[in-house]
Structures are given as structure tokens and as C-alpha cells.
C-alpha positions in Angstrom: 23.5 -7.4 -11.3 24.7 -3.9 -10.4 23.6 -1.1 -8.2 23.2 1.1 -11.3 20.6 -1.3 -12.8 17.0 -0.6 -11.5 14.5 -3.4 -11.0 11.2 -4.1 -9.3 11.8 -6.6 -6.5 8.1 -6.5 -5.5 4.9 -7.3 -7.3 3.9 -5.9 -10.7 0.1 -6.5 -10.3 -2.5 -6.7 -7.6 -6.1 -5.9 -6.9 -6.8 -2.6 -5.0 -10.5 -3.5 -4.7 -11.9 -6.9 -5.7 -15.5 -8.1 -5.4 -16.4 -4.8 -3.7 -13.8 -5.3 -0.9 -10.4 -3.7 -0.3 -7.7 -6.1 -1.4 -3.9 -6.2 -2.0 -3.0 -5.7 1.6 0.8 -6.2 1.9 1.4 -6.0 -1.8 4.0 -3.6 -3.0 6.2 -2.6 -5.9 9.5 -0.7 -6.0 12.3 0.7 -8.2 15.5 -0.4 -6.5 19.1 -1.3 -7.4 19.6 -4.8 -8.7 21.6 -6.0 -5.7 20.9 -8.7 -3.0 20.9 -6.1 -0.2 18.5 -3.7 -1.8 16.5 -3.7 1.5 19.3 -1.7 3.1 18.4 1.4 1.2 18.3 4.6 3.4 15.1 5.9 4.7 13.4 8.3 2.4 10.5 10.7 2.3 6.9 9.6 1.8 4.4 10.8 -0.7 0.8 10.0 -1.5 -2.1 10.8 -3.8 -5.8 10.0 -3.3 -8.1 8.7 -6.0 -11.8 9.2 -5.3 -14.4 7.1 -7.3 -18.0 8.2 -6.8 -20.7 6.9 -9.1 -24.5 6.9 -8.8 -26.3 5.1 -7.3 -24.1 5.0 -4.2 -20.7 3.7 -5.3 -18.2 5.5 -3.1 -14.6 4.3 -3.1 -11.4 6.2 -2.2 -7.9 4.7 -2.3 -4.4 6.1 -2.1 -1.3 5.4 -4.0 1.6 5.8 -1.6 5.4 5.7 -2.1 8.7 6.2 -0.4 11.3 8.1 -2.4 14.8 9.5 -2.4 16.1 6.3 -0.9 19.9 5.8 -1.5 22.1 2.8 -1.8 25.3 3.2 0.2 24.9 7.0 -0.1 24.3 7.0 -3.9 21.4 7.1 -6.3 17.7 7.9 -5.9 15.3 5.0 -5.6 11.7 4.2 -4.8 12.0 1.7 -2.0 8.2 1.0 -1.6 5.1 1.7 -3.6 1.8 0.5 -2.2 -2.0 1.3 -2.1 -4.5 1.5 0.6 -8.3 1.9 0.6 -9.9 4.3 3.0 -13.5 4.1 1.8 -15.2 1.2 0.0 -19.0 1.4 -0.3 -20.7 -0.5 -3.1 -24.5 -1.0 -3.2 -26.0 -4.5 -3.9 -26.2 -5.5 -7.5 -22.8 -4.0 -8.4 -19.4 -5.6 -8.6 -16.5 -3.2 -8.5 -12.8 -4.1 -9.0 -9.8 -1.8 -9.3 -6.5 -3.2 -10.5 -2.9 -2.0 -10.1 -0.2 -2.8 -12.7 3.3 -1.4 -13.2 6.0 -1.8 -15.8 9.7 -2.3 -15.4 11.4 0.7 -13.7 14.1 2.5 -15.5 17.0 4.9 -14.9 16.0 8.5 -15.7 19.7 9.7 -15.6 20.3 9.4 -19.3 24.0 10.5 -19.2 24.7 8.0 -16.4 27.7 10.2 -15.7 28.5 10.0 -12.9 26.7 6.7 -12.4 23.8 8.1 -10.4 20.7 6.0 -10.9 17.4 8.0 -10.8 14.5 5.6 -10.6 11.2 6.0 -12.5 8.3 3.6 -12.9 5.0 3.8 -14.8 1.8 2.6 -13.1 -1.7 1.9 -14.5 -4.8 1.6 -12.4 -8.2 0.7 -13.9 -11.8 0.4 -12.6 -14.3 -2.2 -13.8 -17.9 -2.0 -12.7 -20.3 -4.9 -13.5 -24.0 -5.4 -13.0 -26.2 -8.3 -14.2 -27.0 -6.1 -17.3 -23.7 -4.6 -18.2 -19.9 -4.5 -17.6 -18.0 -1.3 -18.1 -14.4 -0.1 -17.8 -14.6 3.2 -15.9 -11.9 5.4 -14.7 -8.3 4.7 -15.7 -5.3 6.3 -14.2 -1.8 6.4 -15.7 0.9 7.7 -13.4 4.6 8.2 -13.6 6.4 8.0 -10.2 9.8 9.6 -10.0 12.8 9.2 -7.7 12.3 12.8 -6.3 8.7 12.1 -5.2 7.2 13.6 -8.3 3.9 12.2 -9.6 3.0 12.9 -13.2 -0.6 12.0 -14.4 -0.5 10.8 -18.0 
């Protein structure tokens, strides 16, 4: 356990939408130092990115990936204290079953030289949509995102 080791102290998977309803309220992930007092990180800036999902006939869902970044531990490092999702629109017509999942990998230190020891947290996130009807099931949109310590979001 060290402040230079970066871990996720939150959840690694949750439903954003499940059975046509917003889900995952209160679920979060992070990329923080591997210390007992990680929740004492400094306040950071907030970022967000909206993902619309509109499909005929009438599927209209919009959710956001949100994160807090540039958090420091005792004045050092750059971490992602909280990563969460929220759903602003969720309209699904009868006869469809829509689910959207969230999954993240283990965070890592993007400061390859580690000199000085200045952790720079990065985490990879996958989100996927499944739409089912009595006649078919289909994987639809998939999003792969890299979130960085400086607030950067890279679509992959």
C-alpha cells in the first residue's frame, strides 16, 4: 500500500439502464492512491460527456459519464476521485427491453518515469447497450473511453 500505487476503491461494474429504467444510482468508480485515507483527496474539477441513444421506433435514452479530476493526495499526484453516471432521459416503447452496462478496468499510473514520484491516474471504461425484443436480441452501441487525471476523455 502506497500513495504512488493507483487503485479503484469503488465499483468496477454497474447497470446504467436496466429493464428500461435508470439504474446504478449511487454507484461509482475511481482511480485513487492505495491508502486508507484516500477520501481526503483535495477537491478537483468536474467533467462530463453525454451519450445519446436514439433508435426507431421511439427508443430515446441519454446518459452522462461524469468524473472529478485533478484531485491531489497531500498536495501531490493527480487522481480521479469519483467517476459516475446519470440518466437524464429514458424512454423505451412497449415490447423492447434496453440495458446499458458500465465496466472499468484497473486504473494505472500514466507517469512512466515515476520521477519524481508523481502518480497520474488513468482508467479505461467500457459501456455497452443491449436491446431485446421477443423476436431478437442485439448488441448496439458500444463506447470505449479512456479517462485521464487532467480531465481528458479519449474515445477509443
